C-alpha positions in Angstrom: 73.4 -8.2 94.4 70.8 -10.5 96.0 67.1 -11.2 95.3 65.1 -12.1 98.4 62.1 -14.4 98.6 60.5 -15.5 101.9 57.5 -17.3 103.2 55.9 -18.3 106.5 54.8 -21.9 106.9 52.8 -23.7 109.6 54.1 -27.2 110.0 51.9 -29.7 111.7 53.2 -32.0 114.5 52.3 -35.7 114.5 51.2 -35.3 118.1 50.4 -32.1 120.0 53.8 -30.9 121.3 53.7 -30.0 125.0 56.5 -28.7 127.2 56.4 -27.0 130.5 55.7 -23.7 128.8 52.6 -24.8 126.8 51.2 -26.9 123.9 51.2 -26.4 120.2 49.9 -28.4 117.2 51.9 -26.6 114.5 55.4 -25.1 114.3 55.4 -21.7 112.4 58.6 -21.2 110.6 60.2 -18.5 108.4 62.0 -19.6 105.2 64.2 -17.3 103.1 65.8 -17.6 99.7 68.8 -15.6 98.7 69.5 -15.8 94.9 72.8 -14.5 93.5 73.7 -14.8 89.8 71.2 -17.7 89.4 72.4 -19.6 92.5 69.9 -19.9 95.4 70.7 -20.4 99.1 68.1 -21.2 101.7 67.7 -20.5 105.4 65.1 -21.2 108.1 64.1 -19.7 111.5 61.3 -21.3 113.5 59.2 -18.8 115.5 59.1 -19.4 119.2 56.7 -17.5 121.5 59.1 -17.8 124.4 61.6 -15.6 122.6 58.9 -13.1 121.4 59.4 -13.8 117.8 56.3 -13.5 115.5 55.7 -13.8 111.8 54.6 -10.2 111.6 57.9 -9.0 113.1 60.0 -11.2 110.8 58.2 -9.7 107.7 58.2 -6.2 109.1 62.0 -6.3 109.8 63.0 -7.8 106.5 60.8 -5.5 104.4 62.2 -2.4 106.3 65.8 -3.3 105.4 65.2 -5.3 102.2 67.2 -3.0 99.9 70.2 -3.0 102.2 70.4 -6.8 102.2 69.7 -7.1 98.5 72.5 -4.6 97.7 75.1 -6.3 99.9 78.3 -7.2 98.0 78.6 -10.9 99.0 82.0 -12.5 99.2 81.9 -14.8 102.2 79.5 -15.7 105.0 81.3 -14.3 108.0 81.4 -10.8 106.6 77.7 -11.1 105.6 76.8 -12.2 109.2 78.5 -9.1 110.7 76.6 -6.9 108.3 73.3 -8.6 109.3 74.1 -8.5 113.0 74.4 -4.8 112.9 71.4 -4.3 110.5 69.0 -6.4 112.7 70.5 -6.1 116.2 67.2 -7.1 117.9 66.2 -9.9 115.6 68.7 -12.8 115.9 66.1 -15.2 114.4 66.0 -13.3 111.1 69.8 -13.0 111.1 70.1 -16.7 111.6 67.8 -17.5 108.6 69.8 -15.1 106.3 73.2 -16.3 107.6 72.1 -19.9 106.9 71.1 -19.0 103.4 74.4 -17.2 103.0 76.4 -20.3 104.0 74.2 -22.5 101.7 75.0 -20.1 98.8 78.7 -20.0 99.6 78.9 -23.8 99.6 77.2 -23.9 96.2 79.6 -21.2 94.8 82.6 -23.3 96.0 80.8 -26.5 94.9 81.4 -28.3 98.3 79.1 -29.4 101.1 79.5 -27.2 104.2 81.0 -30.0 106.4 83.8 -30.3 103.8 84.5 -26.6 103.8 84.8 -26.7 107.6 86.9 -29.9 107.5 84.5 -31.9 109.7 84.4 -35.7 109.7 80.9 -37.1 109.4 81.9 -40.4 110.9 82.1 -38.6 114.3 78.4 -37.4 114.2 76.4 -38.6 117.3 72.9 -40.0 117.1 70.0 -37.7 117.6 67.3 -38.3 120.2 63.6 -38.5 119.6 61.5 -36.1 121.8 58.6 -37.2 123.9 56.5 -34.2 124.8 54.5 -34.0 128.1 51.3 -35.9 128.2 49.5 -38.6 130.0 51.6 -41.6 130.8 49.7 -43.9 128.4 50.2 -41.4 125.6 53.9 -41.0 126.3 54.4 -44.7 126.3 52.4 -45.0 123.1 54.7 -42.6 121.3 57.8 -44.6 122.5 56.2 -47.8 121.2 55.4 -46.2 117.8 58.8 -44.6 117.5 61.5 -47.0 118.7 64.7 -44.9 119.1 68.1 -45.4 120.7 67.8 -42.1 122.6 64.7 -40.3 124.0 64.5 -36.7 125.2 61.6 -36.7 127.7 60.0 -33.3 128.4 59.2 -32.8 132.1 57.7 -30.1 134.3 54.6 -31.7 136.0 53.9 -32.9 139.5 54.1 -36.5 138.2 57.5 -36.3 136.6 59.2 -39.0 138.7 56.3 -41.4 138.3 56.3 -40.9 134.6 60.0 -41.3 134.2 60.1 -44.5 136.3 57.3 -46.0 134.2 59.1 -45.0 130.9 62.2 -46.7 132.1 60.2 -49.9 132.6 59.2 -49.8 129.0 62.5 -49.0 127.3 66.3 -49.6 127.8 67.1 -46.7 125.5 69.1 -43.7 126.7 67.0 -41.2 128.5 67.6 -37.4 128.5 65.3 -35.1 130.3 64.4 -31.5 129.5 62.6 -29.4 132.1 62.6 -26.2 130.0 63.2 -24.3 133.3 60.1 -25.9 134.8 61.5 -27.1 138.1 62.3 -25.3 141.3 65.7 -25.9 142.9 64.1 -27.9 145.7 62.3 -30.1 143.2 65.4 -30.8 141.1 67.5 -31.6 144.2 64.9 -34.1 145.5 64.6 -35.7 142.0 68.3 -36.3 141.5 68.7 -39.6 143.5 65.9 -41.2 141.4 67.2 -39.8 138.2 70.6 -41.3 138.9 69.0 -44.7 139.5 67.2 -44.4 136.2 70.6 -43.8 134.6 69.5 -40.5 133.0 72.2 -39.3 130.6 71.7 -35.6 131.1 69.3 -33.0 132.6 68.6 -30.0 130.4 67.7 -26.6 131.9 66.1 -27.7 135.1 65.7 -24.2 136.6 64.8 -20.7 135.5 67.5 -19.3 133.1 68.5 -16.5 135.6 69.2 -19.0 138.4 72.9 -19.6 137.5 73.9 -20.3 141.1 71.2 -22.9 141.5 72.4 -24.7 138.4 75.9 -24.6 139.7 74.8 -26.1 143.0 72.9 -28.9 141.2 75.9 -29.7 139.0 78.0 -30.1 142.2 75.5 -32.5 143.7 75.1 -35.0 140.9 77.1 -37.0 138.4 74.5 -36.4 135.7 75.6 -33.5 133.4 73.5 -30.4 133.8 73.1 -28.8 130.3 72.1 -25.1 129.8 69.5 -24.3 127.1 67.5 -21.1 127.9 70.5 -19.9 129.9 72.8 -20.1 126.9 71.5 -18.0 124.0 74.5 -16.3 122.4 78.3 -16.2 122.4 78.4 -14.1 125.5 76.7 -16.7 127.5 79.3 -19.5 127.0 81.7 -18.2 129.6 78.9 -17.6 132.1 77.6 -21.1 131.7 81.1 -22.6 131.9 81.1 -21.5 135.6 77.8 -23.2 136.4 76.9 -26.0 133.9 78.5 -29.1 132.6 77.5 -28.3 129.1 75.4 -26.1 126.8 72.7 -26.7 124.2 73.5 -24.5 121.2 70.6 -23.7 118.8 71.2 -22.0 115.5 68.2 -19.8 115.6 68.5 -18.2 119.1 72.3 -17.9 118.6 71.7 -15.9 115.3 73.1 -18.4 112.8 75.8 -20.8 111.7 78.6 -18.2 111.9 78.4 -17.5 115.7 77.6 -21.2 116.4 81.0 -22.2 114.9 82.6 -19.8 117.4 80.5 -21.0 120.3 81.6 -24.6 119.7 85.2 -23.6 119.7 84.8 -21.5 122.9 82.8 -24.2 124.6 85.6 -26.7 123.9 88.1 -24.4 125.4 86.0 -24.3 128.6 85.7 -28.1 128.7 82.0 -27.9 128.3 79.9 -30.7 126.8 78.0 -29.5 123.7 74.6 -30.4 122.5 73.4 -29.0 119.2 69.6 -28.6 119.5 66.7 -27.9 117.2 63.5 -25.8 117.4 61.5 -28.3 115.3 62.9 -27.0 112.0 62.0 -28.7 108.7 64.8 -30.3 106.7 66.1 -26.9 105.7 67.3 -25.9 109.2 68.0 -29.5 110.2 70.4 -29.8 107.3 72.6 -27.1 108.9 72.6 -29.0 112.1 73.7 -32.2 110.2 76.7 -30.4 108.8 77.8 -29.1 112.2 77.1 -32.4 114.1 80.6 -34.0 114.0 81.9 -31.3 116.3 79.5 -31.9 119.3 78.7 -34.5 121.9 74.9 -34.7 121.7 72.4 -34.0 118.9 68.7 -33.1 119.3 67.7 -32.8 115.7 64.4 -34.6 115.4 62.3 -31.8 113.9 61.5 -33.6 110.6 60.7 -36.8 112.6 58.1 -34.9 114.8 56.4 -33.2 111.9 53.9 -34.6 109.4 55.2 -32.4 106.5 58.5 -31.1 105.3 59.7 -28.3 103.1 62.7 -29.9 101.5 64.6 -33.1 100.9 68.3 -34.0 101.1 69.0 -35.3 104.7 68.6 -38.8 105.9 68.4 -40.5 109.3 70.4 -43.8 109.5 69.6 -45.4 112.8 69.0 -41.9 114.1 72.4 -40.6 112.9 71.7 -37.5 110.8 73.4 -37.6 107.4 73.6 -34.6 105.1 73.6 -34.8 101.4 76.9 -34.8 99.5 75.5 -32.0 97.3 77.1 -28.5 97.7 76.1 -26.1 100.5 73.3 -27.5 102.7 72.7 -30.1 100.1 68.9 -29.7 100.2 66.3 -29.5 97.5 63.3 -27.3 98.5 59.8 -28.2 97.4 58.8 -26.6 94.1 55.8 -24.8 95.5 57.6 -23.5 98.6 57.1 -19.9 97.8 53.6 -20.2 96.4 50.9 -18.0 97.9 48.4 -20.8 98.6 49.0 -20.5 102.4 
């Protein structure tokens, strides 16, 4: 039998975080603790307006079904995820947080870090990028100077995108990835491709609206730069659809509803010869730790949440030259702040 605790936190960004869909200064996030026989597991789900997830809804849903979760007979995470998936069919973010906590608990019960349970080799983990949000050219260059990184993800979606990207390339030799968050039209993207190829852009993430599968397929056929799905790839059912149009997919734990389905999405994407990015939604070290354990199985990592925020909720992961390294402790290997579930917020 579980005991549930949860809280909502507002984590401040170092800089206002702007993408084509808007600007925010804080990242609201939902944290859950599942305790079982004195052992505690933790999970996290950031709340994203684009997906219609609010703090009120997270609290309302978990309180409505609290007794069912607390009375669940826990044996292993996959069975727990299927139970949660049917209990909260319209709230994958909540399912993700609880599933993550279940895996953390399971690792602690077995006294192994999750990557060892899965048989993953940490030496194969790729480096994460550092995200540069949309802003004035001077401010974007300033962020690059203040945060030297081997890889940058540049948010785009303005009328000055090409000018900005050309100027950024003059200031850094680092790998450049660009993310439009569905902010371009097909005509814009097509006209940008020759310049992006000259700039040696590594990948283009979600250039068009998520429904425009055919447009993405056409772009993929017209450039050597991999076109990576993000908003177009939410859950397991989208992998096969994206395989027919994209070169790769960006898998995010929260929108996919947890670690359990993500493990399957990675396997299925490999079968379809898709490149795989494991992305973040600006999680604290709690959610980022889960990404760290999964990272050996993917091609690209976007896990810079703790690097973009001015505060954190836990410790236990490290960045070594932008390679994300989890703790060797059991489960997620994190230690949450002592006052995490205090009511001061």
